[in-house]
C-alpha angles and dihedrals in degrees: 000000000000106000133179122186097195096197092204095244096159099064091039092048091051090052092046091049090050091052097043118112117214118194111195128188119276113262113263123203112245110258125217112265112270114219134173119243088253092055092045091053099041105026103044131066095234089052093050090046091051093050094045094047092047091050090051091049092050092050091048091049091052089045090052090058090062096054143290119343122239119239093257091055091052092050090049090048091052091049089051091051090054090048091053091049092051093046094046090046090053093050091045090053091048091052090048091052092049094047092046092048092049093044096047099037092093114073091217092062091048092051092046092048091045090052092047093051094042101039115013103038095049089050091050090047090050090048092048091047092053092045092050092045092046091047090050091048093048092046090054090044093050092049089047094050092047090049089050091050091047090050089053089057090049090049092049091051090047093050091051093047093047092049093051093044093050093049092046091050090053094044112019092170093067098044094127093051089049092052091048093048095049090047093050090051096050100031094081092060096037106031097181092053119125130189131199133181115211107195120203088243127018136028123324123249116220134177131181139055097317113167138192090259088050108030122179112266114249099198143015113264115245094235092066103088099157125084092242136039123182115168144115120272125197130227120187111256118244113251095358115096114209093020131103139200114233123225125187104219125183124186121190120181118226116232129353111329091355095289089146095049127249142281119228122196119188125190109180114210093232130148092288092054091043088057089045092052091048092051092050100037107021089235127110125211108226102177145339114230116204105229108182121177112289095014097125093161092061092046091051089049089052092048090051090054099248110187094017122117129222132013123332092231112086093339107070138051141172132222133176127219133186109240125192131213107232095210100046105017092233114154126218134166122247124199115226117210108211133186131194144168122233092229093054094042092048088048091057093047095045098043092098095058117112120243124260131199118317093013095292114140121222091241091055091049089052095048089051089052091049091050091048090051092048092049089048090050092052091048091051092046090049093047089046090051092050092045092047092051092045091047090049090050092048093050096042093046090059091044090049091050089051091048092049088047093053089047090054091046089048089055090051101258103134093165092074115112128190117234108239110219102162137048098219136096092289090051089051088050091052090049089050089051090052091049091048094050088047091051092047090049090052090046091051091050090047090047091050090048091047091049090051091049090047089053091050091047089048087056091044089051091052090050092047094048088048088059090063119085112287126217128359118319108238104199116151117239100021139070116219132186130166142179136197121190113177116210089220135023089284127019145189101239117107138179131175145166126224123195106221099178129241093069089304124137126185115215122195132182121173140171121204112210112258129012138260135043099337092052090048092053093050088048091055090049090049091052093056093046096049092043091060097037094049088067092053106038119053094184117077091213093055091047092052091048091054092044091053092048093052102037097044088067092058103033123101114254090240094052135072140166132234115201145162121208123187138171121216110208107188091175091058092031094231140117115214116189142161127205122213103194091306129137116283123275113243114218123190109188116222123257097051096248098100127068126243113281124215108215111201113165116179120269141142125230118268124252105025109158101201128116112279093010093120094054092042090051092052095047095048100042112103132185121216132194128208123191113232125234133173110279097023111148123200124191119201111186144157127236090260087077099053096032095055106133133210124216088276091057093246117150125237089225139199092266093059091048092049090049090052089051093049093048099043104025092113092068122092116265095260094053091042091053092051092049091051093047093049090051092050094048091047091051096045094046111169096347119118123253107252102181140029115271120213129165138170121199118196123183123186108227099172125013109216108198133169124247091249091056091050091049091051 
């Protein structure tokens, strides 16, 4: 007997593959390649370029020590320099990428940097802008106030000179008394002031603190052609190269065209006048830098605030003033280094404001308001910075917990849970993560349990398949082949052969209701029962009656068994069988001239546990006999064969099976079985197998009959 069991691995494998759970590793971002310094220098083109260029530069440097380099060597040295620049640039860029990646890998650092660039840096830029703008404004204001105070000194000197010149023109005889009187009037306000009268003829009359450095003029310079001169003149400062002392000098000619001489008034800008200017303008003159044409060093010194004290921001200022040379009339521009204090400067600017209640000026109230707004702005900015850092920490802590959780899951630890500290979206995300890991853990346990059950079912399948007949059936006179394809790992279909002696063979096919483990267990019980009873009862009907009596006491009320049992007696040339609710027996007579017969003797299913089922089973069960001839083919099968369904839920059917038997009954049993299997597979297609398929094919090859049977 050629026999295939066809355990139905393909449908079951498809279902197992569909149910399998695969847990892969969590995706990891690709890291930059990590190389040792040796690998970087010797295994990369920038490293080789760096080493080669450095070697060339070293050789060229040693060559230069021996003498002048030829043109080719200088070109090679230049190319090596370019190579070093390229290699070093590449390494610098690589270091920058590594540092940036490490710095920005953590989300917390990204959020903090984002907050700094979005919130802090713009605020600092705005603050710097206002500071720079305010400093520029106050520098210009301080220069303006100083120039205004300086012009007041010039105007005072002009008024004094005009008064003296007018009086002398009216009474030339008392010129000296006039000069003295004007000096005495103005000297109290401007202590360093000096006055001199230069008559057209005769000696000059001078009064005031004239010194050898600043002697009284004796004549009117020829370059003064106007009736009045009021400008600043410069005198080199003692012990300070590049600096000058300023003197306000006013010359007013007496009479028309200066026929009566001239009056000269000097007010040196000494320490007393510097204090006077500070008291009246709030600005202090620190130094006067001589800045003649082409003297860039002096100009640079002026721009750097040489001689000034304090910080450049809101404390220093610069101004320029045209200064004359008294002897030649040449004009050059001096740079004045000024210093000021915001309080003094603001006092000068706000001095004109009217008073409010309790002696508080409007300007003071406004400055207090501005200070309060500034303090409030700083407080808000500080609070925003603290809140931003706290918020970044809160967000990134949750993200870090999620990251650590995913790392634990990636390593296979599905028991890890994230501590939920907030009731926001991140908290909900953490809760979802915990639920996910819990579900995965349950799925893993389920998968492990399923794997264990599958292993047990695999063992059960091996045991069940071992219960089926093993090896080919060598029974003279017939050809037998069989197959059993369970729909699941284990099934309820069963077939078997029993050698009864005297050329007699028992054939059994059965189908336990349902599928799976319970059906397999009942099938095993049925095997043992039939194996023992087949040696006692020669009649198939009597055997089925006894099987029903015994097994109905042990079978579940929801289960039953359909079965067909037949006895092939080659000595008598007859097949005797009984059917207990099973599928029909297909019979193709030998010779090829008769059609396929469907043998359906009456019979009730085995194992019903209902009142009267035993008596009903006995009354319905029939036994049928078929005479054997050479070429007869018998097909025992379960309903899994004829009820195989395609994707459209159409059944294969008894008629299609009978047609295949009629068309190919002349083949041997092995070829006939393969033809039937191919037809079923082609019909089912991609549809799943829903029931166990079992089939026995028996073909009579030599009918052994007795002489009495032949005579009859």
